[in-house]
C-alpha positions in Angstrom: 35.7 -3.4 7.5 36.8 0.4 7.8 38.6 1.8 4.8 41.3 4.4 5.7 42.6 6.7 3.1 46.2 7.8 3.5 47.8 10.6 1.4 51.5 10.7 1.6 53.2 13.9 2.1 55.8 14.1 -0.7 57.9 16.6 1.3 58.1 14.8 4.5 58.7 11.1 3.6 59.1 8.7 6.6 62.8 7.6 6.6 64.0 4.3 8.2 67.4 4.2 9.9 70.0 2.0 8.7 69.3 -0.3 11.7 65.6 -0.3 10.9 66.5 -1.3 7.3 68.8 -4.0 8.2 66.2 -5.5 10.8 63.5 -5.6 8.2 65.7 -7.0 5.6 66.8 -9.8 7.8 63.3 -10.6 9.3 62.0 -14.1 8.3 58.5 -14.4 7.1 57.5 -16.5 10.0 58.7 -14.0 12.5 56.3 -11.2 11.3 53.5 -10.6 13.7 50.2 -10.5 12.2 48.1 -10.5 15.3 46.8 -7.0 14.8 45.3 -7.8 11.4 42.2 -9.8 10.6 42.3 -12.8 8.3 41.2 -12.3 4.8 38.5 -15.1 4.3 36.4 -16.1 1.2 33.8 -13.4 2.0 36.4 -10.7 1.9 37.7 -11.9 -1.5 34.4 -12.3 -3.0 33.6 -8.7 -2.4 37.2 -7.3 -3.5 37.5 -5.2 -6.7 40.3 -4.5 -8.9 41.1 -0.8 -8.8 43.3 0.5 -11.6 45.6 3.5 -10.9 44.6 6.8 -12.1 47.5 7.5 -14.6 49.1 10.8 -15.1 49.1 12.7 -18.5 51.8 15.1 -19.5 50.5 18.5 -20.2 51.8 21.9 -20.8 50.3 24.3 -18.2 50.8 28.0 -17.7 50.9 29.1 -14.0 52.0 32.2 -12.4 55.6 32.5 -11.4 54.9 33.0 -7.8 52.8 29.7 -7.8 55.6 27.7 -9.5 58.3 29.1 -7.1 56.0 28.2 -4.0 55.9 24.6 -5.1 59.7 24.6 -5.9 60.8 26.0 -2.6 61.2 22.7 -1.0 63.3 21.5 -3.9 62.6 21.1 -7.7 62.5 17.4 -7.5 58.5 16.3 -6.6 57.1 19.8 -7.3 55.0 18.6 -10.1 53.7 15.7 -7.6 52.9 18.3 -5.0 50.9 20.5 -7.6 49.1 17.4 -8.8 48.3 16.6 -5.2 46.7 20.0 -4.5 44.6 19.7 -7.8 43.5 16.2 -6.7 42.3 17.3 -3.4 40.3 20.3 -5.0 38.7 17.9 -7.3 37.7 15.4 -4.8 36.3 18.2 -2.5 34.2 19.6 -5.3 33.1 16.1 -6.9 31.1 14.9 -4.0 28.2 12.7 -5.5 
């Protein structure tokens, strides 16, 4: 089985239209098409591992004003998440085992 990692873009979140939201809200379980997914059998579950989320810790951090303005230019909401995503990608790149 291939594992695909997806990193959400907190600035450009996919949005559903009202019609799409209404359709999904009214969709019965038996009407969901699972034909493009493989069945998860006992062999799959025997290899499954519980993965705990990487929790965040509040810190005080001094950054240059220009850096803070860059991350806040698309709105103050979410700028810390955007900064964290950049730091996380840096760590992943440099922490190759």
